[in-house]
C-alpha positions as CSV (number, residue, x, y, z in Angstrom):
1,M,0.0,0.0,0.0
2,L,1.5,3.4,-1.1
3,L,0.5,7.0,-1.3
4,D,-0.3,8.5,-4.7
5,Q,1.1,11.9,-5.7
6,K,-1.8,13.8,-3.9
7,G,-1.6,11.7,-0.8
8,G,-4.3,9.1,-1.6
9,V,-3.8,5.4,-0.9
10,Q,-2.7,3.2,-3.7
11,N,-3.2,-0.6,-3.6
12,T,-0.8,-2.4,-5.8
13,T,0.8,-5.8,-6.1
14,N,4.0,-4.4,-7.6
15,S,5.4,-1.8,-5.0
16,E,8.7,-1.4,-6.8
17,S,7.1,-0.1,-10.0
18,S,4.8,2.2,-8.0
19,V,7.7,3.7,-6.1
20,S,9.6,4.4,-9.4
21,E,6.5,6.1,-11.0
22,P,7.5,9.7,-11.4
23,L,5.5,12.6,-10.1
24,E,3.8,15.0,-12.5
25,P,5.7,18.3,-13.1
26,G,5.1,21.1,-10.6
27,L,6.0,22.6,-7.3
28,Y,5.6,20.4,-4.1
29,I,5.9,22.3,-0.8
30,V,7.0,19.7,1.7
31,A,7.2,20.2,5.5
32,T,10.2,18.5,7.2
33,P,10.9,17.7,10.9
34,I,11.8,20.5,13.3
35,G,13.9,18.2,15.5
36,N,12.6,14.6,15.8
37,L,13.2,12.9,12.5
38,G,10.3,10.6,13.3
39,D,7.9,13.4,12.5
40,V,8.4,13.2,8.7
41,T,5.2,12.1,7.1
42,M,4.7,9.1,4.9
43,R,3.4,11.4,2.2
44,A,6.6,13.6,2.4
45,V,8.8,10.5,2.1
46,D,6.8,9.3,-0.9
47,V,7.1,12.7,-2.7
48,L,10.8,13.1,-1.8
49,S,11.5,9.7,-3.2
50,R,9.8,10.4,-6.5
51,C,10.6,14.0,-7.2
52,D,13.2,15.1,-9.8
53,A,15.0,17.7,-7.6
54,I,14.8,19.6,-4.3
55,A,15.1,23.3,-3.7
56,C,16.4,23.9,-0.2
57,E,17.9,26.6,2.1
58,D,21.0,24.6,3.0
59,T,22.1,21.6,1.0
60,R,24.0,20.2,4.0
61,V,20.9,20.2,6.2
62,T,18.6,18.7,3.6
63,G,21.3,16.2,2.6
64,K,21.3,14.8,6.2
65,L,17.6,14.3,6.0
66,L,17.8,12.5,2.7
67,K,20.6,10.3,4.0
68,H,18.4,9.4,7.0
69,L,15.7,8.4,4.6
70,G,18.0,6.5,2.3
71,L,17.4,8.9,-0.6
72,S,19.6,10.8,-3.1
73,K,18.3,13.7,-5.2
74,P,19.7,16.8,-6.9
75,L,19.7,19.7,-4.4
76,W,19.3,23.2,-5.6
77,R,20.0,26.1,-3.3
78,Y,17.1,28.4,-2.6
79,D,17.4,30.7,0.4
80,D,16.9,34.3,1.6
81,H,19.5,35.5,-0.9
82,A,17.8,34.0,-4.0
83,G,16.9,36.6,-6.6
84,E,14.4,36.9,-9.5
85,N,16.7,35.0,-11.9
86,D,16.9,32.0,-9.4
87,R,13.2,31.9,-9.2
88,A,12.8,32.1,-12.9
89,R,15.1,29.1,-13.4
90,L,13.1,27.1,-10.9
91,V,9.8,27.9,-12.5
92,V,11.1,26.9,-15.9
93,A,12.3,23.6,-14.4
94,M,8.9,23.0,-12.9
95,Q,7.3,23.1,-16.3
96,E,8.8,19.6,-17.0
97,Q,10.0,18.4,-13.6
98,A,8.6,17.7,-10.1
99,V,10.5,20.1,-7.9
100,V,10.2,19.9,-4.1
101,L,10.6,23.0,-1.9
102,V,11.8,22.4,1.7
103,S,13.2,24.7,4.4
104,D,15.9,23.6,6.9
105,A,13.1,22.6,9.3
106,G,9.3,22.8,9.6
107,T,6.8,24.1,7.1
108,P,8.3,26.2,4.2
109,L,7.2,29.8,3.8
110,V,6.5,30.1,7.6
111,S,9.2,32.7,8.3
112,D,11.2,31.1,5.6
113,P,11.9,32.0,1.9
114,G,9.4,30.8,-0.7
115,Y,6.2,32.8,-1.1
116,R,7.6,34.7,-4.1
117,L,8.4,31.3,-5.7
118,V,4.9,30.1,-5.1
119,R,3.5,33.3,-6.6
120,D,5.7,33.1,-9.7
121,A,4.9,29.4,-10.1
122,R,1.1,30.0,-9.9
123,A,1.4,33.0,-12.3
124,A,3.2,30.7,-14.8
125,G,0.4,28.1,-14.6
126,V,2.6,25.6,-12.7
127,S,0.7,23.1,-10.5
128,V,1.4,23.8,-6.7
129,T,0.8,21.1,-4.1
130,S,1.3,21.6,-0.3
131,L,2.2,18.7,2.0
132,P,1.5,19.8,5.6
133,G,3.5,18.6,8.6
134,A,5.7,19.9,11.4
135,C,5.5,23.6,12.3
136,A,7.3,25.1,15.3
137,A,4.7,27.9,15.8
138,I,1.8,25.5,16.0
139,A,3.7,23.1,18.2
140,G,4.6,25.9,20.6
141,L,1.0,27.2,20.6
142,T,-0.4,23.8,21.5
143,L,2.1,23.3,24.3
144,S,1.7,26.7,25.9
145,G,-1.8,26.4,27.3
146,L,-2.6,29.9,26.1
147,P,-5.8,30.7,24.3
148,N,-5.6,29.4,20.7
149,D,-9.0,30.2,19.3
150,R,-7.4,33.4,18.0
151,F,-3.7,33.9,17.5
152,L,-1.3,36.1,15.4
153,F,1.9,34.7,14.1
154,A,4.4,37.6,13.8
155,G,7.6,35.8,12.8
156,F,11.0,36.8,14.2
157,L,11.3,39.8,16.4
158,P,13.6,42.6,15.2
159,V,17.2,42.5,16.3
160,K,17.5,46.2,17.3
161,D,16.1,47.3,20.6
162,K,14.0,50.2,19.3
163,A,12.5,48.2,16.4
164,R,11.7,45.4,18.7
165,R,9.9,47.7,21.2
166,D,8.0,49.5,18.4
167,M,6.8,46.1,17.0
168,L,5.6,44.9,20.4
169,E,3.9,48.2,21.2
170,E,2.2,48.0,17.8
171,L,0.8,44.6,18.6
172,A,-0.1,45.3,22.2
173,G,-3.8,45.9,21.7
174,I,-4.5,42.8,19.5
175,D,-7.0,40.6,21.3
176,A,-5.3,37.3,20.4
177,T,-2.3,35.2,21.5
178,L,0.8,36.5,19.9
179,V,3.3,34.0,18.5
180,F,6.9,35.0,17.7
181,Y,10.1,33.2,16.7
182,E,13.3,34.2,18.7
183,T,16.9,33.1,19.0
184,G,18.5,31.9,22.2
185,P,21.0,34.8,22.4
186,R,18.3,37.4,22.1
187,L,15.6,35.8,24.2
188,V,16.4,37.6,27.5
189,K,16.3,41.1,25.8
190,S,13.0,40.3,24.2
191,L,11.6,39.1,27.5
192,E,12.9,42.2,29.4
193,T,11.2,44.5,26.8
194,M,7.9,42.5,27.2
195,A,8.2,42.9,31.0
196,E,8.3,46.7,30.5
197,I,5.4,46.8,28.1
198,W,3.2,43.9,29.4
199,P,4.3,43.3,33.0
200,Y,1.1,41.3,33.8
201,R,0.4,39.3,30.7
202,E,1.2,35.5,30.6
203,V,4.2,34.6,28.5
204,A,5.4,31.1,27.3
205,V,8.8,30.1,26.1
206,A,8.8,26.9,24.0
207,R,12.2,25.4,23.1
208,E,13.9,22.2,21.9
209,L,10.5,21.3,20.4
210,T,10.1,17.6,19.6
211,K,13.6,16.9,21.0
212,L,14.7,15.0,24.1
213,H,14.9,18.1,26.3
214,E,11.7,19.8,25.0
215,E,10.6,22.6,27.4
216,C,7.6,25.0,27.7
217,R,7.9,27.4,30.6
218,T,5.2,29.9,31.4
219,G,4.9,32.9,33.6
220,A,5.3,36.7,33.7
221,A,7.9,38.1,31.2
222,G,10.1,39.4,34.1
223,E,10.2,36.1,35.8
224,L,11.1,34.3,32.6
225,A,13.8,36.9,31.8
226,A,15.4,36.3,35.2
227,H,15.3,32.5,34.7
228,Y,16.9,32.5,31.3
229,G,19.3,35.2,32.3
230,E,20.8,32.6,34.6
231,R,20.4,29.7,32.1
232,P,21.1,31.1,28.6
233,P,19.3,28.9,26.0
234,K,20.5,28.0,22.6
235,G,18.8,27.5,19.2
236,E,15.5,28.9,18.0
237,I,12.6,29.5,20.3
238,V,8.9,30.0,20.0
239,L,7.9,33.0,22.2
240,L,4.2,33.4,23.0
241,V,2.2,36.1,24.8
242,G,-1.4,35.7,26.0
243,P,-4.1,38.1,24.9
244,P,-4.9,41.2,27.0
245,A,-8.6,40.0,27.2
246,E,-7.4,36.8,29.0
247,E,-6.1,38.8,32.0
248,A,-8.5,41.7,32.0
249,G,-11.1,39.9,33.9
250,E,-8.6,38.4,36.4
251,I,-6.6,41.5,37.2
252,D,-7.9,44.4,39.3
253,A,-7.2,47.4,37.0
254,E,-7.5,49.9,39.8
255,A,-5.0,48.0,41.9
256,L,-2.5,47.9,39.0
257,L,-3.1,51.6,38.4
258,R,-2.5,52.5,42.1
259,Q,0.7,50.5,42.0
260,A,1.9,52.1,38.7
261,L,1.2,55.6,40.0
262,E,3.7,55.1,42.8
263,T,6.5,55.4,40.3
264,L,5.1,56.7,37.1
265,K,3.4,59.8,35.8
266,P,-0.4,59.4,35.3
267,S,-0.1,59.2,31.5
268,Q,2.6,56.6,31.8
269,A,0.7,54.6,34.4
270,V,-2.4,54.7,32.3
271,A,-0.6,53.5,29.2
272,Q,1.0,50.6,31.0
273,V,-2.2,49.4,32.6
274,A,-4.2,49.8,29.4
275,K,-1.7,47.5,27.6
276,A,-1.8,45.0,30.4
277,T,-5.6,44.8,30.8
278,G,-7.1,46.0,27.5
279,R,-9.1,48.6,29.4
280,D,-10.1,51.9,27.8
281,R,-7.4,54.7,28.3
282,K,-9.9,57.5,28.9
283,E,-11.6,55.5,31.5
284,L,-8.3,54.6,33.2
285,Y,-7.1,58.2,33.0
286,T,-10.3,59.4,34.8
287,L,-9.7,56.8,37.5
288,A,-6.0,57.9,37.8
289,M,-7.1,61.5,38.4
290,E,-9.5,60.3,41.1
291,I,-6.7,58.3,42.8
292,K,-4.3,61.3,42.6
293,A,-7.0,63.5,44.2
294,E,-7.5,61.3,47.2
């Protein structure tokens, strides 16, 4: 029993001939494991075994996966530095060959290069097929225990401090769980910035996903910054922030405002509590004036 090119089940008495049957020309977007090689799907293995070539970020990384699977295919480099000419050559090849697109790990196009290639392929009339599978953002979301009925994936946080803060402040009022990618060396800085902007919102750090030492730690951003400041993590991390609505009903906005007014100006205290609770700023400012007048 084998999978056909669209993932359906084939019943055959001659498996060898079925495996060697080539795929139809086109672009095949294939998700690969993010850590545990056992997460590769049967459909992914089938398509990888029958494709003509594989476009990948790093030929060494994809080469290791193919070796694990006992496969050998031509590998074409396609990464963040790929230009219009590189895409054009791939699209031309797809007219007559089955070309797989993979990233180093997880689902291609999710904070990885590829969407322009898909757009160009579709514009050229090339068949595009997506094979779902591992995705770090979704794995982290399901592990976190944060509300997942509405979430926003915002990709990697900016490297520079001001750009990072600007981005977080821009997303502060969104009533959804926020999902970011971050690197180990920058995690503490990002958590410290979150602690300043969202001191009361629940945060989750998901790391080493699908691996032996998988971890998902939750708490206030300040607490997590202190923890990882003493235990610097490595690798890429999924960083999640619960929605303001989740905490608005649980936190006493007046108590937070009184606490903030001890060290901040009324306008600053109002801004901080509004971000933390999702409460209306005008309402909070009126309350702040009443507290100051006591």
